[in-house]
C-alpha positions in Angstrom: 33.1 2.8 -9.8 31.4 5.8 -8.2 28.5 5.5 -10.6 28.0 1.8 -9.6 28.1 2.7 -5.9 25.5 5.5 -6.4 23.3 3.0 -8.2 23.5 0.4 -5.5 22.6 3.0 -2.8 19.6 4.2 -4.9 18.4 0.6 -5.2 18.8 0.0 -1.5 16.9 3.3 -0.7 14.1 2.3 -3.2 13.9 -1.2 -1.7 13.7 0.2 1.9 11.0 2.6 0.7 9.0 -0.1 -0.9 9.3 -2.1 2.4 8.0 0.9 4.4 5.0 1.3 2.1 4.3 -2.5 2.2 4.5 -2.6 6.0 2.3 0.5 6.4 -0.4 -0.6 4.0 -0.4 -4.2 5.2 -0.9 -3.0 8.8 -3.7 -0.7 7.8 -5.4 -3.3 5.7 -5.2 -6.0 8.3 -6.4 -3.7 11.1 -9.3 -2.5 8.8 -8.0 1.1 8.9 -8.3 0.6 5.2 -11.7 -1.0 4.6 -12.3 -3.9 2.2 -13.0 -2.3 -1.3 -11.5 1.1 -0.4 -9.5 2.7 -3.2 -5.8 3.3 -2.5 -4.8 6.8 -3.7 -1.2 6.5 -4.8 -0.6 10.2 -5.0 -2.0 10.8 -1.5 0.1 7.9 -0.2 3.2 9.3 -1.9 2.6 12.7 -0.2 1.9 11.1 3.2 5.0 8.9 3.2 7.2 11.5 1.4 8.4 9.3 -1.4 8.0 8.8 -5.1 5.4 6.6 -6.8 7.9 3.9 -7.8 8.3 2.2 -4.4 4.6 2.6 -3.8 3.8 0.6 -7.0 6.4 -2.0 -6.0 4.7 -2.4 -2.7 1.3 -2.7 -4.3 2.5 -5.5 -6.6 3.7 -7.4 -3.5 0.4 -6.8 -1.6 -1.5 -8.0 -4.7 0.6 -11.2 -4.6 -0.4 -11.6 -0.9 -4.1 -11.2 -1.9 -4.5 -8.0 0.2 -5.1 -5.6 -2.7 -6.7 -5.9 -6.2 -5.1 -4.0 -9.1 -7.9 -3.1 -11.5 -7.7 -2.8 -15.3 -8.2 1.0 -15.1 -4.9 1.1 -13.2 -6.6 1.9 -9.9 -5.9 -0.3 -6.8 -8.4 -1.2 -4.1 -8.1 -3.1 -0.8 -9.1 -6.7 -1.6 -12.8 -7.2 -0.7 -13.8 -10.0 1.5 -15.4 -12.7 -0.7 -18.4 -13.6 1.4 -19.9 -15.8 -1.3 -16.8 -18.1 -1.2 -16.5 -18.2 2.6 -17.4 -21.9 2.7 -14.4 -22.6 0.5 -12.2 -20.3 2.7 -13.3 -22.2 5.8 -12.6 -25.5 4.2 -9.1 -24.4 3.2 -8.5 -22.9 6.7 -9.5 -26.1 8.4 -7.3 -28.2 6.1 -4.3 -26.0 6.8 -4.8 -26.1 10.5 -4.8 -29.9 10.4 -1.9 -30.5 8.0 0.4 -27.9 9.5 -0.1 -29.1 13.0 0.4 -32.7 12.0 3.7 -31.7 10.3 4.8 -29.7 13.3 4.4 -32.8 15.5 6.7 -34.7 13.1 9.3 -32.1 12.2 9.6 -29.5 15.0 12.9 -28.6 16.6 13.7 -27.2 20.0 14.0 -23.8 18.4 10.6 -24.1 16.9 9.1 -25.0 20.3 10.7 -21.9 21.8 9.0 -19.7 19.2 5.7 -21.4 19.6 5.7 -21.0 23.3 6.8 -17.3 23.0 3.9 -16.6 20.7 1.5 -18.4 22.9 2.6 -16.3 25.8 2.0 -13.1 23.8 -1.4 -14.4 22.9 -2.3 -15.2 26.5 -1.2 -11.7 27.7 -3.3 -10.0 25.0 -6.4 -12.1 26.1 -5.7 -11.3 29.8 -5.4 -7.6 29.0 -8.7 -7.6 27.0 -6.8 -6.4 23.9 -8.8 -8.1 21.3 -7.0 -6.6 18.3 -3.6 -7.7 19.7 -5.1 -11.1 20.5 -6.3 -11.6 16.9 -2.8 -10.6 15.6 -1.1 -12.9 18.1 -3.4 -15.8 17.2 -2.3 -15.5 13.6 1.4 -15.5 14.6 0.9 -18.5 16.9 -0.6 -20.7 14.2 2.0 -19.5 11.7 4.8 -20.5 14.0 3.3 -24.0 14.1 3.1 -24.1 10.3 6.8 -23.0 10.1 7.7 -25.8 12.5 6.3 -28.2 10.0 9.0 -27.3 7.6 7.0 -26.9 4.4 7.4 -23.3 3.1 4.6 -23.7 0.6 2.2 -24.6 3.4 3.5 -21.7 5.5 3.0 -19.2 2.7 -0.5 -20.4 1.9 -1.5 -20.5 5.6 -0.1 -17.0 6.2 -2.4 -15.7 3.4 -5.4 -17.5 4.8 -4.6 -16.4 8.3 -4.4 -12.8 7.2 -7.8 -13.0 5.5 -9.1 -14.7 8.6 -7.7 -11.8 10.7 -9.9 -9.3 8.8 -13.0 -11.5 9.2 -12.3 -11.8 12.9 -12.0 -8.1 13.3 -15.3 -7.6 11.5 -17.3 -10.1 13.5 -15.4 -11.4 16.5 -13.8 -8.1 17.8 -17.1 -6.4 18.8 -18.2 -9.4 20.9 -14.8 -10.3 22.4 -14.8 -11.4 26.0 -11.4 -11.6 27.9 -12.7 -14.3 30.2 -10.1 -16.6 31.8 -9.3 -19.3 31.2 -10.1 -18.4 27.6 -11.1 -21.4 25.5 -8.6 -20.5 22.8 -5.8 -20.4 25.4 -6.7 -23.8 26.6 -7.0 -25.2 23.1 -3.6 -23.7 22.1 -2.0 -25.3 25.2 -3.5 -28.7 24.3 -2.1 -28.4 20.7 1.3 -27.5 22.0 1.3 -30.5 24.3 0.4 -32.8 21.4 3.1 -31.3 19.2 5.7 -31.7 22.0 4.6 -35.4 22.4 4.9 -35.8 18.6 1.3 -37.3 18.7 0.3 -36.7 15.0 -3.2 -38.1 15.3 -4.0 -36.1 18.4 -2.6 -33.0 16.7 -4.9 -33.6 13.8 -7.9 -34.0 16.1 -7.2 -30.9 18.2 -6.5 -28.8 15.1 -9.7 -29.9 13.4 -11.8 -29.2 16.5 -10.1 -25.8 17.0 -10.8 -24.8 13.4 -14.3 -26.1 13.6 -15.0 -24.0 16.7 -13.7 -20.8 15.1 -15.6 -21.4 11.9 -18.8 -22.1 13.8 -18.4 -19.0 15.9 -17.8 -16.8 12.9 -20.7 -18.3 11.0 -23.0 -17.6 14.0 -21.8 -14.0 14.2 -22.3 -13.4 10.5 -25.8 -14.9 10.7 -26.6 -12.7 13.7 -25.4 -9.6 11.8 -27.6 -10.5 8.8 -30.6 -10.9 11.0 -30.0 -7.5 12.6 -29.2 -5.9 9.2 -31.3 -7.8 6.6 -30.6 -5.2 3.9 -26.9 -6.2 3.9 
């Protein structure tokens, strides 16, 4: 009996260790502290977090499933590069998920879902007002994910979360340097319009607003990428 208890405690400790590694690396990847393509040194990470390699490998497998790291055949692991060649496909997928999740939220949301959506919008608005662009980008992701979760389809939510995380890295690369905390910020206004349409259960208006919102974000990122390439033609 004692052996079983000791085993359970070891499993819980290992699970909590893997969670710590996952959370730490995820935050560092999404904030670009770890750059796209950077090698993750398992030994150095084990020393830094004071744990064995086992929970680190477990966390890396989960991050690979999230699309945030790539595990190479030579057993090394790198932060997943941003696939610029496939950005048009990424933008198409993002726009589709904005539309379908917002439509579903209009149909399926509950009062509890609305409470979460409004709370996350308030966090987003505070970050904009404070000029905290990194916090704004993270809050924007959480706001749109709350709408997806209100739609009630976990498959859409999981896919959208992955796309939003990739979008968060792209926004940090290109939107963050040019961020302006002007009020009323257009994204705040657009979010509020989406919320109103969800509350009204107006599916078609939700679809229109989500499409326009996604199109504006895509157009802005495309313009910033084009500007960056003009300034740095060797890239």
